C-alpha positions in Angstrom: -16.1 2.7 3.3 -15.2 -0.1 0.9 -14.6 -3.5 2.4 -10.9 -4.8 3.0 -9.3 -1.3 3.4 -8.1 1.0 6.7 -9.8 3.6 7.1 -8.3 6.5 9.3 -10.0 9.7 10.8 -8.6 12.6 12.2 -9.5 16.0 13.3 -7.0 18.7 12.2 -6.9 22.0 14.4 -4.9 23.6 11.9 -5.3 25.2 8.3 -6.1 22.1 6.1 -3.6 23.2 3.4 -0.8 22.9 5.9 -2.3 19.2 6.5 -2.4 18.3 2.6 1.5 19.6 2.0 2.1 16.8 4.8 0.2 14.0 3.4 1.6 15.6 0.0 5.0 14.8 1.9 4.3 11.7 2.5 3.0 10.7 -0.6 6.3 11.5 -2.5 8.1 10.5 0.2 7.1 7.1 -0.2 7.4 7.0 -4.2 3.4 6.3 -4.4 1.7 7.1 -8.1 -1.3 8.9 -8.6 -3.5 6.4 -10.5 -7.4 6.1 -12.0 -9.0 3.0 -12.3 -12.3 2.4 -13.1 -13.4 6.2 -12.7 -11.5 5.7 -8.9 -8.3 8.2 -8.1 -5.4 7.0 -5.5 -2.0 6.7 -5.0 -0.2 3.3 -5.7 3.5 2.2 -4.5 5.5 -0.7 -4.5 5.4 -3.8 -7.5 4.0 -6.8 -8.2 7.0 -8.8 -7.9 8.5 -8.1 -4.2 6.5 -6.4 -2.2 3.1 -5.9 -3.7 1.4 -2.9 -4.2 0.6 -0.1 -1.7 -2.4 2.0 -1.6 -3.4 5.0 -0.5 -6.2 7.4 -0.6 -7.4 10.5 1.6 -9.7 13.5 2.0 -9.6 16.6 3.4 -13.6 17.9 4.3 -13.3 21.0 6.6 -10.9 20.2 9.7 -11.7 16.1 8.6 -8.6 14.6 7.3 -9.9 10.8 6.1 -6.9 8.4 4.9 -8.0 5.1 3.4 -4.4 2.4 3.2 -4.9 -1.1 1.8 -2.9 -3.7 -0.1 -4.0 -5.1 -3.0 -4.4 -9.3 -3.4 -4.9 -11.8 -5.3 -8.6 -12.0 -3.7 -9.1 -7.9 -3.6 -8.6 -5.1 -1.1 -6.8 -6.6 2.0 -6.8 -4.3 5.3 -3.6 -3.3 6.4 -4.5 -4.5 10.0 -6.0 -8.4 8.3 -2.5 -8.9 7.1 -0.5 -8.7 11.2 2.2 -11.2 10.3 2.5 -10.0 6.8 6.4 -8.2 6.6 5.2 -5.9 4.0 1.8 -4.8 5.7 4.2 -4.1 8.9 6.3 -1.8 6.8 3.1 0.0 6.0 1.6 0.2 9.4 4.6 1.6 10.4 5.1 4.3 7.9 1.7 5.8 8.6 2.5 5.2 12.0 5.3 7.9 11.2 2.8 9.8 9.0 0.3 9.8 12.2 2.8 10.7 14.6 3.4 14.7 12.4 -0.5 14.6 12.1 -0.4 14.5 15.8 2.4 17.0 15.8 0.0 19.3 13.8 -3.0 19.3 16.1 -0.3 19.3 19.5 1.5 22.8 18.2 -0.3 24.2 14.8 2.5 23.8 12.7 4.6 21.2 11.3 7.8 20.0 13.0 10.3 18.4 11.5 10.9 15.4 12.6 13.7 15.7 15.5 15.8 18.0 13.0 15.1 15.9 9.9 16.3 12.6 11.9 13.9 9.4 11.7 15.1 6.1 13.8 15.0 3.2 12.0 12.8 0.7 14.0 14.3 -2.1 13.9 18.3 -0.6 15.1 16.8 2.5 16.8 19.1 4.5 14.6 19.1 7.9 13.4 18.3 7.5 9.6 19.3 10.7 7.1 18.2 8.4 4.1 15.5 9.9 1.4 14.4 13.2 2.5 12.4 15.2 0.4 12.5 18.6 0.5 10.6 19.7 3.6 13.3 17.6 6.2 10.8 14.8 6.9 11.2 10.9 6.4 8.6 8.6 6.0 10.3 5.6 5.1 
């Protein structure tokens, strides 16, 4: 585990390729791009000026899915839990929460459910949103 990174571990009750597809859908839906720096591969999204960079990494080993998520600041990697009042950290946690819900659906049903027929709900208004859908009908914004 790396200092300053939030780490989440899930036991998955489905084919690991299904869990991998779900995580890849999250990565694509949130416009993460694969980066390689100092021999480490990870995904990065965001920008330096407006919202800062969000970082994401994951691995699947057997029936265990491990996710690392963090923000990068002037003082290095920052856990998203350490930034409770930081709006980008809150948005990132909310985004990850949707991914975690989908992982639980995989565990509970053994198959991926398409987010209420492709609908997600705006956390601020509670209204359904249908934008930024990926090919699987999942929205992770």
